[in-house]
C-alpha positions in Angstrom: -18.3 29.9 0.5 -18.9 30.8 -3.1 -20.9 28.2 -5.1 -19.5 27.7 -8.6 -21.6 26.4 -11.3 -19.0 25.0 -13.7 -19.2 22.6 -16.6 -21.8 23.3 -19.2 -23.5 20.1 -20.2 -23.9 19.2 -23.8 -27.6 19.0 -24.4 -29.4 17.0 -27.1 -31.2 20.1 -28.4 -27.8 21.7 -29.3 -26.3 18.7 -31.1 -25.9 19.2 -34.9 -26.5 16.3 -37.2 -23.3 14.3 -37.8 -21.3 16.2 -35.1 -18.5 14.5 -33.3 -16.9 14.9 -29.9 -13.4 14.2 -28.6 -13.1 12.7 -25.1 -10.9 15.0 -23.0 -10.8 13.2 -19.6 -11.3 9.7 -18.2 -14.6 10.8 -16.6 -16.0 10.6 -13.1 -18.8 8.7 -11.3 -21.3 10.5 -9.2 -24.6 9.6 -7.6 -27.5 10.4 -9.9 -30.6 12.2 -8.9 -32.5 9.2 -10.5 -33.2 6.0 -8.6 -34.0 2.4 -9.5 -37.4 1.0 -8.7 -36.2 -0.2 -5.3 -35.1 3.4 -4.4 -31.4 2.8 -4.6 -29.5 5.6 -6.5 -28.3 5.2 -10.0 -24.8 6.3 -11.0 -24.0 9.0 -13.5 -20.8 8.8 -15.7 -19.7 12.3 -16.7 -17.0 13.1 -19.1 -15.4 16.3 -20.4 -15.6 16.4 -24.1 -14.7 18.8 -26.9 -17.7 19.8 -29.0 -16.7 22.2 -31.8 -14.4 24.7 -30.1 -16.0 24.3 -26.6 -15.4 22.0 -23.7 -18.6 20.5 -22.4 -19.7 18.0 -19.8 -21.4 14.9 -21.1 -23.4 12.4 -19.1 -23.1 9.1 -20.9 -26.0 6.6 -20.8 -25.4 2.9 -20.7 -25.8 2.5 -24.4 -23.0 4.9 -25.0 -20.8 3.5 -22.3 -21.2 0.0 -23.7 -20.4 1.2 -27.3 -17.3 3.1 -26.1 -16.1 0.2 -24.0 -16.5 -2.3 -26.9 -14.6 0.1 -29.2 -11.8 1.3 -26.8 -11.8 -1.0 -23.8 -13.2 -0.8 -20.3 -10.5 1.5 -19.0 -11.8 5.0 -19.6 -8.3 6.5 -19.4 -7.8 4.8 -22.8 -10.7 6.8 -24.2 -8.9 10.2 -23.8 -8.3 11.6 -27.2 -10.8 9.2 -28.9 -13.7 10.5 -31.0 -17.4 9.6 -31.2 -20.2 10.6 -33.6 -23.3 11.9 -31.9 -26.8 10.8 -32.5 -30.0 12.2 -30.9 -32.8 9.9 -30.2 -36.0 10.0 -28.1 -35.8 8.6 -24.6 -37.5 5.3 -24.0 -40.7 7.0 -22.7 -40.6 9.4 -25.7 -40.8 12.6 -23.5 -37.3 13.9 -24.0 -34.3 13.5 -26.3 -31.0 11.8 -25.5 -27.5 11.7 -27.0 -26.1 8.4 -28.1 -22.5 7.9 -29.1 -21.1 5.9 -32.0 -17.3 5.5 -31.4 -15.0 6.5 -34.3 -12.6 3.7 -34.8 -9.8 3.1 -37.3 -11.1 2.6 -40.8 -14.0 5.0 -40.2 -13.7 8.2 -42.2 -14.9 11.2 -40.3 -17.2 13.5 -42.3 -16.0 17.1 -42.4 
């Protein structure tokens, strides 16, 4: 068996200010390496996105999932082809950075 390491994840450190992504697929759920206080596993929601000319994997946090579902509905298949502006913020504990999405909806002019 050959182990393949596919899917480069989009990292907060490589996000350019004001950049946007396009959602390419409806995403997938997978068990996270992180757990809740009671020890039960969290769920990761991973989407393939277009960032610049590259396809990347993006793990969406709950803030981004809520924003996307409010803008485009709860069915992630409806998100395919939609755009979101990227913001980088510190994590709640301040130790790392995280990516937060701001959905691009009708009436919002994308900056070039």
